[in-house]
All heavy atoms as an XYZ file, in Angstrom:
772
protein
N     -66.407     64.078     -4.566
C     -67.018     62.742     -4.463
C     -66.781     61.976     -5.796
O     -66.615     60.746     -5.814
C     -68.606     62.823     -4.192
C     -68.893     63.293     -2.772
S     -68.105     62.196     -1.543
C     -68.912     60.713     -1.832
N     -66.622     62.750     -6.857
C     -66.452     62.035     -8.151
C     -65.055     61.471     -8.217
O     -64.940     60.336     -8.718
C     -66.707     62.941     -9.242
O     -65.682     63.953     -9.319
N     -64.176     62.013     -7.515
C     -62.865     61.476     -7.402
C     -62.785     60.181     -6.680
O     -62.313     59.075     -7.142
C     -61.808     62.413     -6.677
C     -60.430     61.806     -6.420
C     -59.750     61.648     -7.665
C     -59.777     62.780     -5.519
N     -63.429     60.061     -5.429
C     -63.431     58.815     -4.717
C     -64.440     57.842     -5.216
O     -64.274     56.626     -4.932
C     -63.893     59.202     -3.185
C     -62.694     59.943     -2.457
C     -63.234     60.153     -1.147
C     -61.380     59.135     -2.468
N     -65.394     58.235     -6.139
C     -66.353     57.360     -6.632
C     -65.739     56.644     -7.843
O     -66.406     55.608     -8.247
N     -64.597     56.994     -8.296
C     -64.094     56.257     -9.391
C     -63.574     54.733     -9.069
O     -63.238     54.452     -7.918
N     -63.847     53.944    -10.047
C     -63.508     52.524     -9.817
C     -61.924     52.362     -9.385
O     -61.149     53.049    -10.117
C     -63.784     51.694    -11.095
N     -61.690     51.827     -8.319
C     -60.372     51.347     -7.791
C     -59.655     52.595     -7.193
O     -58.680     52.452     -6.458
C     -59.421     50.792     -8.866
C     -59.963     49.517     -9.419
C     -60.594     49.231    -10.530
C     -59.832     48.309     -8.695
N     -60.868     47.959    -10.668
C     -60.423     47.285     -9.550
C     -59.252     47.954     -7.480
C     -60.473     46.004     -9.260
C     -59.389     46.476     -7.156
C     -59.904     45.598     -8.054
N     -60.137     53.832     -7.343
C     -59.460     55.008     -6.863
C     -59.179     54.952     -5.314
O     -58.026     55.177     -4.820
C     -60.098     56.290     -7.338
O     -60.237     56.319     -8.637
C     -59.522     57.558     -6.784
N     -60.184     54.684     -4.553
C     -59.978     54.709     -3.105
C     -59.015     53.627     -2.697
O     -58.145     53.785     -1.856
C     -61.341     54.298     -2.481
C     -62.409     54.755     -3.509
C     -61.633     54.495     -4.802
N     -59.014     52.441     -3.426
C     -58.133     51.373     -3.007
C     -56.677     51.680     -3.399
O     -55.722     51.414     -2.696
C     -58.539     50.069     -3.758
C     -57.745     48.864     -3.117
C     -58.292     47.536     -3.502
O     -59.481     47.455     -4.093
O     -57.791     46.663     -3.301
N     -56.506     52.523     -4.504
C     -55.144     52.926     -4.844
C     -54.688     53.773     -3.870
O     -53.454     53.702     -3.376
C     -55.211     53.479     -6.302
C     -55.464     52.482     -7.347
C     -53.804     54.167     -6.578
C     -55.778     53.009     -8.836
N     -55.472     54.819     -3.502
C     -55.048     55.904     -2.552
C     -54.767     55.122     -1.186
O     -53.708     55.492     -0.616
C     -56.083     56.926     -2.267
C     -56.264     57.729     -3.567
C     -55.804     57.800     -1.123
C     -57.497     58.621     -3.716
N     -55.510     54.188     -0.766
C     -55.319     53.492      0.518
C     -53.999     52.744      0.435
O     -53.266     52.725      1.414
C     -56.581     52.553      0.709
C     -56.407     51.866      2.032
C     -56.101     50.616      2.337
C     -56.677     52.513      3.329
N     -56.155     50.469      3.772
C     -56.586     51.541      4.387
C     -57.147     53.845      3.667
C     -56.755     51.887      5.665
C     -57.384     54.071      4.982
C     -57.227     53.083      5.973
N     -53.690     52.144     -0.711
C     -52.411     51.447     -0.814
C     -51.268     52.179     -0.863
O     -50.077     51.744     -0.649
C     -52.473     50.536     -2.080
C     -53.264     49.200     -1.874
O     -52.586     48.309     -1.235
N     -54.344     49.005     -2.363
N     -51.431     53.509     -1.275
C     -50.254     54.452     -1.139
C     -50.161     55.200      0.171
O     -49.312     55.979      0.364
C     -50.448     55.502     -2.301
C     -50.223     54.821     -3.669
C     -50.536     55.928     -4.746
C     -48.719     54.264     -3.929
N     -51.107     55.004      1.027
C     -51.185     55.675      2.211
C     -49.969     55.497      3.241
O     -49.609     56.301      4.064
C     -52.531     55.433      3.070
O     -52.564     54.051      3.559
N     -49.276     54.371      3.124
C     -48.129     53.975      3.898
C     -46.816     54.336      3.273
O     -45.827     54.069      3.792
C     -48.260     52.572      4.387
C     -49.295     52.292      5.361
C     -49.324     50.988      5.948
O     -48.346     50.233      5.897
O     -50.488     50.588      6.392
N     -46.823     55.002      2.155
C     -45.716     55.316      1.421
C     -45.684     55.018     -0.072
O     -46.531     54.362     -0.596
N     -44.574     55.426     -0.743
C     -44.441     55.181     -2.160
C     -44.406     53.768     -2.561
O     -43.812     53.027     -1.750
C     -43.121     55.972     -2.676
N     -45.024     53.381     -3.651
C     -44.931     52.033     -4.173
C     -44.739     52.095     -5.644
O     -45.090     52.968     -6.225
C     -46.287     51.360     -3.748
C     -46.398     51.297     -2.203
C     -47.610     50.592     -1.855
N     -47.458     49.130     -1.877
C     -48.278     48.257     -1.521
N     -49.486     48.626     -1.181
N     -48.068     46.923     -1.660
N     -44.174     50.946     -6.082
C     -44.011     50.852     -7.473
C     -45.345     50.168     -8.156
O     -46.073     49.635     -7.438
C     -42.809     49.893     -7.845
C     -41.546     50.636     -7.389
C     -40.367     49.824     -7.781
N     -39.088     50.640     -7.335
C     -37.937     50.082     -7.251
N     -37.794     48.794     -7.460
N     -36.949     50.825     -6.846
N     -45.395     50.319     -9.456
C     -46.486     49.746    -10.174
C     -46.711     48.342     -9.879
O     -47.873     47.902     -9.527
C     -46.236     49.928    -11.751
C     -47.488     49.619    -12.481
C     -48.506     50.564    -12.832
C     -47.700     48.444    -13.165
C     -49.542     50.267    -13.606
C     -48.631     48.026    -13.830
C     -49.679     48.887    -14.099
N     -45.732     47.581     -9.973
C     -45.793     46.049     -9.703
C     -46.300     45.861     -8.280
O     -47.012     44.853     -7.962
C     -44.426     45.424     -9.921
O     -43.431     45.834     -9.196
N     -45.830     46.520     -7.288
C     -46.369     46.463     -6.032
C     -47.855     46.722     -5.869
O     -48.509     46.044     -5.055
C     -45.616     47.440     -4.964
C     -44.061     46.995     -4.825
C     -43.286     47.937     -4.101
O     -43.591     49.240     -4.278
O     -42.458     47.601     -3.292
N     -48.243     47.666     -6.660
C     -49.674     48.051     -6.526
C     -50.417     46.963     -7.171
O     -51.553     46.531     -6.668
C     -50.025     49.405     -7.206
C     -49.414     50.640     -6.448
C     -49.483     51.857     -7.374
C     -50.242     50.846     -5.239
N     -50.005     46.315     -8.318
C     -50.702     45.223     -8.950
C     -50.732     43.993     -7.936
O     -51.664     43.359     -7.890
C     -49.894     44.852    -10.132
C     -50.170     45.710    -11.334
C     -51.388     45.444    -12.145
N     -51.244     44.163    -12.800
C     -52.202     43.359    -12.979
N     -53.379     43.511    -12.665
N     -51.866     42.259    -13.703
N     -49.645     43.703     -7.212
C     -49.725     42.614     -6.388
C     -50.687     42.816     -5.157
O     -51.405     41.986     -4.665
C     -48.363     42.376     -5.787
C     -47.475     41.434     -6.666
C     -46.262     40.952     -5.998
N     -45.355     42.028     -5.404
C     -44.487     42.645     -6.168
N     -44.208     42.264     -7.469
N     -43.724     43.617     -5.532
N     -50.782     44.083     -4.699
C     -51.748     44.404     -3.647
C     -53.272     44.391     -4.071
O     -54.074     44.249     -3.369
C     -51.406     45.822     -3.061
N     -53.470     44.577     -5.409
C     -54.781     44.644     -6.046
C     -54.840     43.647     -7.150
O     -54.986     44.092     -8.304
C     -55.176     46.091     -6.345
C     -55.077     47.085     -5.272
S     -55.494     48.766     -5.721
C     -54.047     49.080     -6.774
N     -54.813     42.409     -6.951
C     -54.619     41.411     -8.087
C     -55.903     41.386     -8.948
O     -55.723     40.982    -10.138
C     -54.557     40.068     -7.394
C     -55.142     40.241     -6.063
C     -54.885     41.664     -5.633
N     -57.070     41.991     -8.676
C     -58.193     41.870     -9.588
C     -58.179     43.131    -10.550
O     -59.042     43.056    -11.426
C     -59.503     41.869     -8.718
C     -59.689     40.546     -8.025
C     -60.914     40.498     -7.309
C     -61.095     39.240     -6.565
N     -62.338     39.104     -5.927
N     -57.288     44.098    -10.404
C     -57.341     45.271    -11.252
C     -56.479     44.874    -12.404
O     -55.335     44.366    -12.280
C     -56.941     46.559    -10.535
C     -57.042     47.728    -11.490
C     -55.467     46.359    -10.089
C     -56.848     49.019    -10.751
N     -56.741     45.214    -13.608
C     -55.987     44.971    -14.896
C     -54.847     46.049    -14.886
O     -54.964     47.198    -14.251
C     -56.720     45.038    -16.118
O     -57.141     46.285    -16.440
N     -53.735     45.741    -15.541
C     -52.595     46.753    -15.708
C     -53.115     47.948    -16.429
O     -52.686     48.979    -16.055
C     -51.490     46.051    -16.370
N     -53.846     47.749    -17.431
C     -54.484     48.856    -18.197
C     -55.334     49.943    -17.318
O     -55.097     51.087    -17.376
C     -55.258     48.311    -19.400
C     -55.797     49.409    -20.278
C     -56.762     48.781    -21.389
C     -57.311     49.903    -22.300
N     -58.058     49.370    -23.367
N     -56.163     49.272    -16.512
C     -57.020     50.110    -15.629
C     -56.143     50.859    -14.524
O     -56.384     52.011    -14.230
C     -58.147     49.317    -14.979
C     -58.884     50.108    -13.970
C     -59.078     48.814    -16.076
N     -55.273     50.118    -14.032
C     -54.363     50.625    -13.013
C     -53.592     51.781    -13.538
O     -53.463     52.819    -12.939
C     -53.505     49.612    -12.364
C     -52.468     50.100    -11.335
C     -53.132     50.818    -10.148
C     -51.592     48.990    -10.887
N     -53.003     51.513    -14.703
C     -52.261     52.705    -15.384
C     -53.080     53.898    -15.636
O     -52.655     54.980    -15.374
C     -51.622     52.173    -16.670
O     -50.940     53.120    -17.347
N     -54.370     53.646    -16.114
C     -55.215     54.842    -16.377
C     -55.636     55.500    -15.132
O     -55.624     56.798    -15.039
C     -56.485     54.247    -17.041
N     -55.930     54.833    -14.015
C     -56.244     55.509    -12.683
C     -55.091     56.273    -12.108
O     -55.136     57.373    -11.675
C     -56.645     54.459    -11.658
C     -58.018     53.789    -12.043
C     -59.089     54.627    -12.154
N     -60.369     54.015    -12.533
C     -60.750     53.946    -13.776
N     -60.181     54.601    -14.623
N     -61.950     53.280    -14.162
N     -53.856     55.799    -12.167
C     -52.633     56.415    -11.681
C     -52.433     57.611    -12.514
O     -52.202     58.670    -11.948
C     -51.382     55.546    -11.843
C     -51.382     54.319    -10.861
C     -50.242     53.302    -11.246
C     -51.323     54.741     -9.417
N     -52.602     57.639    -13.826
C     -52.477     58.799    -14.696
C     -53.589     59.757    -14.388
O     -53.148     61.088    -14.118
C     -52.551     58.399    -16.159
C     -52.360     59.607    -16.978
C     -52.415     59.163    -18.541
C     -52.077     60.327    -19.360
N     -52.092     60.007    -20.810
N     -54.768     59.372    -14.045
C     -55.804     60.420    -13.792
C     -55.536     61.038    -12.313
O     -55.613     62.234    -12.219
C     -57.136     59.656    -13.666
C     -58.286     60.658    -13.263
O     -58.550     61.566    -13.962
O     -58.942     60.235    -12.295
N     -55.108     60.254    -11.343
C     -54.746     60.818    -10.116
C     -53.627     61.630    -10.055
O     -53.575     62.713     -9.339
C     -54.547     59.588     -9.063
C     -55.806     58.809     -8.718
C     -55.378     57.574     -7.957
C     -56.807     59.609     -7.992
N     -52.613     61.424    -10.967
C     -51.488     62.317    -10.955
C     -51.998     63.621    -11.615
O     -51.650     64.720    -11.153
C     -50.369     61.637    -11.989
C     -49.204     62.508    -12.150
C     -48.159     61.964    -13.101
O     -48.420     61.037    -13.844
O     -47.023     62.556    -13.068
N     -52.789     63.561    -12.724
C     -53.307     64.808    -13.372
C     -54.094     65.663    -12.432
O     -54.123     66.859    -12.432
C     -54.138     64.417    -14.549
C     -53.332     63.879    -15.720
C     -54.197     63.349    -16.801
O     -55.348     63.358    -16.852
O     -53.533     62.992    -17.866
N     -54.815     64.953    -11.391
C     -55.730     65.619    -10.484
C     -54.803     66.276     -9.283
O     -55.402     66.865     -8.392
C     -56.764     64.691     -9.888
C     -57.754     64.458    -10.841
C     -58.790     63.455    -10.483
N     -59.877     63.134    -11.471
C     -61.094     63.290    -11.190
N     -61.513     63.829    -10.066
N     -61.988     62.961    -12.049
N     -53.493     65.823     -9.235
C     -52.721     66.259     -8.066
C     -52.786     65.505     -6.859
O     -52.391     65.940     -5.709
N     -53.292     64.179     -6.942
C     -53.570     63.354     -5.854
C     -52.270     62.623     -5.596
O     -51.945     62.244     -4.418
C     -54.658     62.458     -5.972
C     -54.736     61.460     -4.832
C     -56.004     63.257     -6.014
N     -51.492     62.302     -6.587
C     -50.234     61.583     -6.394
C     -49.301     62.087     -7.380
O     -49.470     62.850     -8.271
C     -50.373     60.069     -6.612
C     -50.890     59.477     -8.103
C     -49.793     59.373     -8.987
C     -51.554     58.148     -7.773
N     -48.085     61.734     -7.062
C     -46.858     62.155     -7.845
C     -46.150     60.938     -8.335
O     -46.064     60.025     -7.665
C     -45.891     63.057     -7.145
C     -45.274     62.442     -5.903
C     -44.858     63.701     -7.993
N     -45.717     60.921     -9.633
C     -45.033     59.918    -10.310
C     -43.513     60.301    -10.337
O     -43.176     61.296    -10.916
C     -45.624     59.661    -11.664
C     -44.927     58.555    -12.401
C     -45.669     58.540    -13.861
N     -45.104     57.495    -14.698
C     -44.119     57.615    -15.474
N     -43.557     58.799    -15.824
N     -43.676     56.516    -16.371
N     -42.615     59.498     -9.777
C     -41.144     59.698     -9.812
C     -40.388     58.642    -10.643
O     -40.551     57.505    -10.235
C     -40.613     59.855     -8.407
O     -41.339     60.756     -7.693
N     -39.789     59.001    -11.616
C     -38.912     58.071    -12.340
C     -37.569     57.934    -11.606
O     -36.877     59.000    -11.454
C     -38.749     58.525    -13.857
C     -37.890     57.521    -14.549
C     -40.091     58.672    -14.493
N     -37.213     56.777    -11.210
C     -35.919     56.491    -10.445
C     -34.813     56.208    -11.489
O     -35.043     55.575    -12.402
C     -36.125     55.287     -9.557
C     -37.276     55.467     -8.557
C     -37.491     54.317     -7.701
C     -37.043     56.671     -7.724
N     -33.584     56.674    -11.108
C     -32.520     56.426    -12.085
C     -31.928     55.005    -11.836
O     -30.788     54.927    -11.145
C     -31.431     57.536    -11.801
N     -32.621     53.999    -12.229
C     -32.103     52.654    -11.936
C     -31.998     52.046    -13.400
O     -32.554     52.612    -14.280
C     -33.013     51.892    -11.232
O     -34.417     51.925    -11.717
C     -33.187     52.396     -9.681
N     -31.322     50.839    -13.516
C     -31.336     50.092    -14.785
C     -32.102     48.833    -14.512
O     -31.634     48.070    -13.735
C     -29.871     49.976    -15.096
O     -29.240     51.292    -15.233
C     -29.893     49.302    -16.623
N     -33.146     48.467    -15.157
C     -33.929     49.571    -16.068
C     -34.561     50.534    -15.155
O     -34.794     50.350    -14.011
C     -34.955     48.572    -16.717
C     -35.138     47.489    -15.765
C     -33.790     47.292    -15.084
N     -35.047     51.675    -15.859
C     -35.751     52.643    -15.007
C     -36.932     52.099    -14.348
O     -37.671     51.327    -14.869
C     -36.112     53.805    -16.106
C     -35.253     53.432    -17.278
C     -34.993     52.049    -17.224
N     -37.314     52.595    -13.151
C     -38.454     52.221    -12.384
C     -39.143     53.462    -11.983
O     -38.554     54.587    -11.997
C     -38.106     51.330    -11.207
O     -37.062     51.772    -10.403
N     -40.428     53.311    -11.628
C     -41.262     54.412    -11.336
C     -41.800     54.183     -9.959
O     -42.459     53.038     -9.671
C     -42.350     54.606    -12.405
C     -43.263     55.730    -11.966
C     -41.735     54.856    -13.640
N     -41.853     55.197     -9.138
C     -42.528     55.090     -7.789
C     -43.755     56.129     -7.826
O     -43.786     57.095     -8.525
C     -41.730     55.574     -6.700
C     -40.709     54.600     -5.976
O     -41.149     53.386     -6.300
O     -40.042     54.957     -5.203
N     -44.838     55.715     -7.178
C     -45.980     56.541     -6.998
C     -46.221     56.889     -5.607
O     -46.053     55.989     -4.658
C     -47.260     55.884     -7.568
C     -47.199     55.548     -9.032
C     -46.686     54.390     -9.579
C     -47.524     56.473     -9.961
C     -46.649     54.135    -10.893
C     -47.584     56.324    -11.396
C     -47.043     55.107    -11.804
O     -46.919     54.814    -13.157
N     -46.379     58.110     -5.198
C     -46.592     58.497     -3.781
C     -47.740     59.600     -3.781
O     -47.881     60.285     -4.694
C     -45.256     59.104     -3.242
N     -48.326     59.676     -2.609
C     -49.498     60.530     -2.422
C     -48.794     61.999     -2.245
O     -47.850     62.049     -1.611
C     -50.323     60.243     -1.255
C     -51.114     59.034     -1.370
C     -51.818     58.691     -0.002
C     -52.114     59.059     -2.446
N     -49.524     62.917     -2.772
C     -49.186     64.317     -2.528
C     -49.754     64.746     -1.156
O     -50.606     63.933     -0.611
C     -49.672     65.175     -3.603
O     -51.119     65.211     -3.617
C     -49.122     64.893     -4.959
N     -49.552     65.989     -0.782
C     -50.284     66.370      0.515
C     -51.778     66.379      0.310
O     -52.552     65.983      1.344
C     -49.877     67.898      0.841
C     -48.379     68.004      1.327
O     -47.885     66.892      1.695
O     -47.791     69.049      1.279
N     -52.274     66.794     -0.852
C     -53.619     66.676     -1.149
C     -54.217     65.150     -0.992
O     -55.279     65.002     -0.511
C     -53.996     67.275     -2.531
C     -55.464     67.145     -3.042
C     -56.391     68.004     -2.127
C     -55.543     67.623     -4.422
N     -53.400     64.273     -1.632
C     -53.738     62.862     -1.522
C     -53.821     62.363     -0.164
O     -54.686     61.614      0.277
N     -52.863     62.804      0.743
C     -52.881     62.466      2.168
C     -54.043     62.888      2.843
O     -54.624     62.231      3.709
C     -51.614     62.982      2.863
C     -50.250     62.392      2.330
C     -49.989     61.118      2.968
O     -50.808     60.684      3.921
O     -49.100     60.424      2.357
N     -54.623     64.074      2.438
C     -55.874     64.547      3.086
C     -57.065     63.641      2.709
O     -58.093     63.887      3.567
C     -56.111     65.973      2.551
C     -55.078     67.072      3.066
C     -55.576     68.483      2.636
O     -56.695     68.814      2.460
O     -54.578     69.136      2.396
N     -57.034     62.790      1.768
C     -58.109     61.984      1.537
C     -58.196     60.723      2.421
O     -59.190     60.011      2.444
C     -58.013     61.487     -0.005
C     -58.305     62.687     -1.034
C     -57.848     62.094     -2.439
C     -59.743     63.104     -0.917
N     -57.179     60.339      3.024
C     -57.080     59.160      3.891
C     -58.107     59.170      4.986
O     -58.713     58.177      5.161
C     -55.625     59.000      4.450
C     -54.685     58.806      3.312
C     -55.551     57.718      5.319
C     -54.840     57.715      2.415
N     -58.251     60.234      5.671
C     -59.304     60.171      6.808
C     -60.712     59.928      6.219
O     -61.511     59.176      6.731
C     -59.213     61.508      7.547
C     -57.816     62.004      7.203
C     -57.559     61.384      5.865
N     -61.005     60.513      5.039
C     -62.342     60.317      4.455
C     -62.579     58.814      4.015
O     -63.515     58.212      4.206
C     -62.472     61.217      3.260
N     -61.462     58.284      3.422
C     -61.524     56.915      3.020
C     -61.671     55.970      4.268
O     -62.497     55.081      4.370
C     -60.294     56.499      2.196
C     -60.425     57.216      0.870
C     -60.274     54.928      1.991
C     -59.128     57.068     -0.055
N     -60.831     56.318      5.270
C     -60.990     55.568      6.500
C     -62.487     55.596      7.116
O     -62.967     54.553      7.569
C     -60.078     56.024      7.531
C     -59.982     55.242      8.868
C     -58.889     55.651      9.784
N     -57.577     55.404      9.291
C     -56.552     56.235      9.002
N     -56.857     57.460      9.131
N     -55.506     55.807      8.489
N     -63.096     56.768      7.150
C     -64.389     56.977      7.623
C     -65.265     56.142      6.794
O     -66.316     55.565      7.289
C     -64.825     58.486      7.611
N     -65.313     56.091      5.443
C     -66.156     55.352      4.617
C     -65.976     53.883      4.917
O     -66.936     53.068      4.939
C     -65.838     55.640      3.034
C     -66.263     57.106      2.741
C     -66.570     54.562      2.143
C     -65.764     57.590      1.350
N     -64.844     53.356      5.210
C     -64.484     51.940      5.451
C     -65.231     51.597      6.810
O     -65.830     50.597      6.863
C     -63.143     51.636      5.475
C     -62.800     50.318      6.144
C     -62.459     51.753      4.063
N     -65.217     52.506      7.780
C     -65.693     52.187      9.120
C     -67.198     52.124      9.069
O     -67.861     51.267      9.583
C     -65.221     53.345     10.107
C     -63.785     53.145     10.498
C     -63.229     54.270     11.313
O     -64.125     55.177     11.642
O     -62.106     54.368     11.557
N     -67.800     53.098      8.369
C     -69.267     53.079      8.159
C     -69.648     51.817      7.292
O     -70.660     51.106      7.761
C     -69.725     54.279      7.452
C     -71.228     54.164      7.117
C     -69.672     55.580      8.383
N     -68.973     51.469      6.356
C     -69.217     50.352      5.599
C     -69.215     49.029      6.376
O     -70.024     48.113      6.325
N     -68.221     49.003      7.261
C     -68.016     47.779      8.192
C     -69.226     47.708      9.106
O     -69.789     46.636      9.330
C     -66.797     47.919      9.001
O     -65.662     47.768      8.136
N     -69.712     48.846      9.622
C     -70.825     48.756     10.619
C     -72.165     48.490      9.888
O     -72.873     47.638     10.389
C     -71.072     50.240     11.215
C     -69.966     50.638     12.200
C     -70.083     52.027     12.623
C     -69.093     52.467     13.610
N     -69.137     53.784     13.898
N     -72.304     48.835      8.679
C     -73.490     48.469      7.837
C     -73.435     47.042      7.607
O     -74.502     46.427      7.564
C     -73.573     49.326      6.522
C     -73.868     50.751      6.730
C     -73.732     51.550      5.406
C     -75.312     50.931      7.269
N     -72.228     46.455      7.170
C     -72.154     45.039      6.897
C     -72.497     44.316      8.150
O     -73.086     43.276      7.906
C     -70.691     44.782      6.496
C     -70.420     43.360      6.157
N     -71.012     42.699      5.038
C     -69.795     42.456      6.862
C     -70.676     41.466      5.004
N     -69.830     41.233      6.199
N     -71.935     44.813      9.325
C     -72.277     43.905     10.523
C     -73.820     43.881     10.749
O     -74.338     42.941     11.206
C     -71.484     44.567     11.683
C     -70.081     44.197     11.723
C     -69.301     44.972     12.864
C     -69.760     42.623     12.024
N     -74.424     44.999     10.621
C     -75.865     45.178     10.822
C     -76.652     44.210      9.911
O     -77.572     43.529     10.261
C     -76.397     46.574     10.549
C     -76.448     47.404     11.766
C     -77.276     48.636     11.505
N     -76.814     49.629     12.407
C     -77.090     50.840     12.396
N     -77.809     51.347     11.465
N     -76.763     51.576     13.493
N     -76.162     44.172      8.655
C     -76.874     43.412      7.629
C     -76.627     41.875      7.899
O     -77.438     41.033      7.482
C     -76.320     43.705      6.196
C     -76.647     45.186      5.734
S     -78.484     45.553      5.830
C     -79.006     44.592      4.440
N     -75.549     41.562      8.517
C     -75.221     40.059      8.705
C     -75.437     39.527     10.208
O     -75.340     38.437     10.420
C     -73.760     39.763      8.316
O     -73.011     40.614      9.171
C     -73.518     40.031      6.804
N     -75.905     40.467     10.983
C     -76.078     40.056     12.384
C     -77.461     39.250     12.541
O     -78.378     39.488     11.804
C     -76.127     41.201     13.259
O     -77.273     42.011     13.150
N     -77.525     38.397     13.489
C     -78.785     37.653     13.727
C     -79.917     38.618     13.994
O     -81.110     38.487     13.692
C     -78.524     36.762     15.000
C     -76.936     36.661     14.997
C     -76.536     38.003     14.396
N     -79.707     39.772     14.665
C     -80.826     40.706     14.957
C     -81.356     41.229     13.665
O     -82.518     41.497     13.500
C     -80.268     41.832     15.820
N     -80.601     41.394     12.626
C     -81.021     41.934     11.322
C     -81.828     40.913     10.691
O     -83.008     41.148     10.036
C     -79.938     42.247     10.460
N     -81.602     39.603     10.935
C     -82.474     38.476     10.364
C     -83.857     38.514     11.026
O     -84.858     38.267     10.430
C     -81.813     37.093     10.656
C     -80.504     36.973      9.810
O     -80.426     37.636      8.644
O     -79.683     36.027     10.070
N     -83.882     38.720     12.367
C     -85.246     38.835     13.135
C     -85.976     40.082     12.751
O     -87.261     39.935     12.569
C     -84.949     38.856     14.616
C     -84.428     37.453     15.177
C     -84.552     37.478     16.664
N     -83.604     38.522     17.191
C     -82.288     38.470     17.528
N     -81.719     37.295     17.310
N     -81.667     39.436     18.091
N     -85.360     41.099     12.339
C     -86.126     42.308     12.021
C     -86.765     42.224     10.596
O     -87.685     42.971     10.352
C     -85.109     43.616     11.985
N     -86.142     41.396      9.757
C     -86.713     41.302      8.355
C     -87.813     40.455      8.307
O     -88.784     40.403      8.647
C     -85.469     40.553      7.530
């Protein structure tokens, strides 16, 4: 739970769920995260074995980030959290919720 509770961590994992992405692609997908925070979160996730960092032999060198098998196992948990959150949001914003309050 401490892993998924980290700021931006579930969103980073979710953005990598469809395949490897470069740092700049992740930044575009999450415009509110600073480059410094994204870099720190990626490093932490790599150290925990959730993602792998691959340096590509291009000029200039570029780096791809991809989920490991362990990282892939987190996707169903994140999906379930999103589904429950959506249901709670609908309950809180529905007219029936207004009448109950």
